[in-house]
N, C-alpha and C positions, 0 to 999 in steps of 0.2 A: 626723565626720558625725553619728552618733547618740550621745548620752551613754550610758554604761554602765548608767545607772539607768532605762532606758526600761521602762515597765511591760509585762509580758508579757500577751498576750491569753489565754493558757491558764493556768489555775490549776494549780499542781503537784499539789494534792490531788484535782483533778477527773480522773476516769478512768471507764472502763467496768467494770462487774462482769463476771465470767466469762459469766454468762447473757446480758447485753446484748451483749458482744463476739461470742458465738456467733450470736445473732440477727442482728446487723449483718453478720457474715461470710456467713451464709446468704442475706441479701438481696442483697449485692454479687455473690455467685456466681450467684444466680438471674438478676440483671439482665444479667450477662455472657453467659449462654447463652440469653437470650430472642431468638427469631427477629426479624430486622429486615426481612424481606421476606415476601411472601405470594404464592403462585401458585394461581390458581383452576383446579383440575383437572376442573371440571364439563364434561360433554360439549358440544362446539361445535355450534350449530344448523346444519342443512344449508343454510339460506338465511336471509336477514334483513338488517337494516341495521347490524349490529354491525361496526365496522371491524376490520381485522386487527391483531393485537398483535405487536409485535416480540419475537422470542424470543431467548434468549441464544445467543451464538456469533457466527458471521460475519454481518454486516449484510445485509439483503436487497438484491440487485442483479440486473441483467439477466444473461442467459446469456452474452452476449459479455464482459461485465465479469468474470464468474466465470471464464470460460475464460482471459482475459488474466491475471487474478490468479494462477491456478494455473500458467500458463506462466511468469510472472515468478518465482514461488516456486521452481519447478523449475529455471529457469535460474540463479537465485542459489545454490541448493544444489549444482548441478553445478559452477559456477565455484569455490565454496568447496572442494569435494572435490578438484578438479584442483589448485588452488593449494596445499592442504594436502599433497597427495601430492608435489608438486614440492618444497615446503619440507622435508618429511621426507627425501626422497631426497637433497637437497643437504646436509642436516645429517648424515645417516648416512654418506654417502660422504666427507665432509670435504674433497673436492677436486673436486666436480662444478661445472662451469662454468654459471653462471646463464643465459648466452645459449643454450647447448646445451639446457638444461632448458626454457627458454622455447620453443625451436623444437620440441622433442619433444612438449611438452604443448600447444603452441599449434597445431601442425599439424592435429590432428583437428578442432579448432574451425574453423580456416580452411577445411578441406575440407568440413565440414558447411555452412558459410555459402556456399561456392561452389556446392555442389550445390543448395542451396535457391534461390539466385539463378538457376541454370541451369534448374531445374524451373519456376520462375515465368515465365521468358522462353520456355520451350518450349511454352506454351499457344498454340494457333492463334489468329490474329487473327480477331475476329468479322467476318462478312460484312456490309457496309453496302450497303443497297439504298435508293436515293433515287428516288422516282417523282414527277415534276412534271407538272402539267397547265397548259397555256398557254405563252406565250413565257417563256424563261429568259434572264436577263442575268447574266453572271459578270464581276465586277469584280476584277481581279488587281493593282490598284495597291497599292504600299506607302506607308504614311503614316509620315513621320518627325516625331516630336514633340519639341519643345524647350521646357522650362519654365524661365523665368528671373525674377529680381527678388525683392524682399522680398514684394510681393504677387504671387502666382503668376499669370503671364500665359502662356498656352499658345499657341504659334504652330504650326499644322499646315501642312505643305506637301507636295505630292504629288511 
């Protein structure tokens, strides 16, 4: 590819003196520790047209989104702990049946889900009061719709 007699770009006699090397090292170290960000810690005005600044950490979001995020993180941690406990139990016992472990560790989860669904359905139905003035006509016909063809054509019949 390249011949062995390619001229070098660095002269062998060229080098830094001890003083130049020390100065260059101090410059490189100073550049490495130079701050790359700046945060203004001046007091925030109580009112004005200054827009809010996004702070480090979790991004700003609604209270509902924050609650859902925390709920998902908690659920993930709980599932991880239960799964890890089951895995350790099966490994330590060396003869634990995975189906039995799944039933034992899955039963509390199923129970909690069933109780949550039961509590959700246990709410009383809201009372609906409809007040009309004038004559009222109630139509209780069922409409059967059939759409066919490449270009949709809907035929309604009563």
